[in-house]
Residue, then its C-alpha position, 0 to 999 in steps of 0.5 A: m526782365g519785365t515786371d509783372n504788374t498783374r493783380s490778385h484781384v479785380r479792382i472796382h473803379y468808381p466815377s466821382t459821383r458814385r464813390p464810396r467813403l472810408v470814415l476814419p476817426a481823422g476824417a471821411h475819404e473818398v474811396l477811388d477803388l477797391s478790391a477784395e484785398g485793398l482800398l485806394v483812398t484820397v486824403p487832402e493835400s492839407a491833411a495829415k497822412p497816415t503813416l506807412g506800415s500803420r493800422v487804420e480802422g473805420t467804416l466803408e460807406l458803399p452807395t449800394a450797401g449797408p456800412l462795413a467795419i474795415r481794418a486795413r494796413v497803409v501799404w503806400v502813400d503817394g501825394d493825395r493817395v493812400g493805398l491800404h491793404 
């Protein structure tokens, strides 16, 4: 029996020179990809990671649009990457 890894929404992957930023009270983080339901952000190895299941609030700064208020839940943490939904 196989695993279904299809996604509900298309993900937009950003090159390193055009990445949006997620600005949180604890600092700003590069957005590696985003979809209608979530974000993948980087958090430096030396920085404190958010707790799995916790809620975060901040501002998404897109290079082609104005800032957007974001509220999300931490759905996974792996090294320097954090998945938000």
